[in-house]
N, C-alpha and C positions, 0 to 999 in steps of 0.2 A: 557333825558325824565326820565330814570331807576335811573340814576346816581344825576339830578336835585332833583329827588325826593325822592331818596332816604336817601338823606343830612338834606332835609327838613325833612324828620323824624323822623334824627337821631337832628335836631334845637329840633323840638319841642317834642321828647320824651323828651330827657333835659329838657327842659322847663317847660312840664307838672313832672318831677320830686320836678324838683327846688320852687312851688309859689304849692296859694290858690285858687289859678282863675278854674275854672274846666273846661273855653272854649277853654287852653290846651289840653287835655286831647284832648278832640270835635275833635281835627282839629288831633294830632299827629291818630283819628281814623282812617276819614276820610283818610290822604297822605298814612294809611297801605289799608287799602282796593285798592286807586291808584296804592301805588306799584306794590298788590297783580292781577291785569290786569295789567302790564309793564310785570313782571313771565309768566305771564300764553301767554304773548302774543311773548318772547319770547321760553319758552318748546314750543306753538303751532303755530306757524305763523301760518298758514290757516287760521285759523281766518279772517272773516269780514272787511276792515283796518277801514270802519265807528263806523261797530258794538265795534270796539275797543277807538277809539275817541268816542263812545260818551259816553262808562264806563268810559274812565279818565275824562272824562268834568264832569263826574254828581258829580261827589264824589266833582272837586274840585270848582265847587259852589255853596255849601251842605258844605263845607271850607269855602269857602265867607262869607255867610248868616252868618252861627256860629261868623265869626270878628265880619259881624256887629253887632251883639244882642252884643254882648259884651263891642261893646266900646257904642251902645248903653245903656248898664248897667251902665257901666266905668260914665255915661258921668250924669246920673241919680241919680250917687251916689252923683258922684262928686257936682249935684249942690242943695242937700235935704241934702248932709250932710260939705258941705264944702273940703272936705279932704277924701284921695282914704288912708286906710288902704297900709302897703306896702304888698306884696307878702309874705313878709314872719315871718310878726306878728297875 
């Protein structure tokens, strides 16, 4: 899971630097916290497994909520403006 989450963090960090939208930066923050939890688990293997899984899950849920909010805002912009500007403009 650490490898996958670290790769996803890299993708979302890249996306954060390339886009003008807020949500990639927020998702990157959630993924950073999630990767930090994985690193903590590697360095402190005595952590209670339930606590570890809960700590990983909370950041995943927050990231999904951010994606839902971003998608809703995008749909509202499309409905209101008819088109949405490119991320790079």
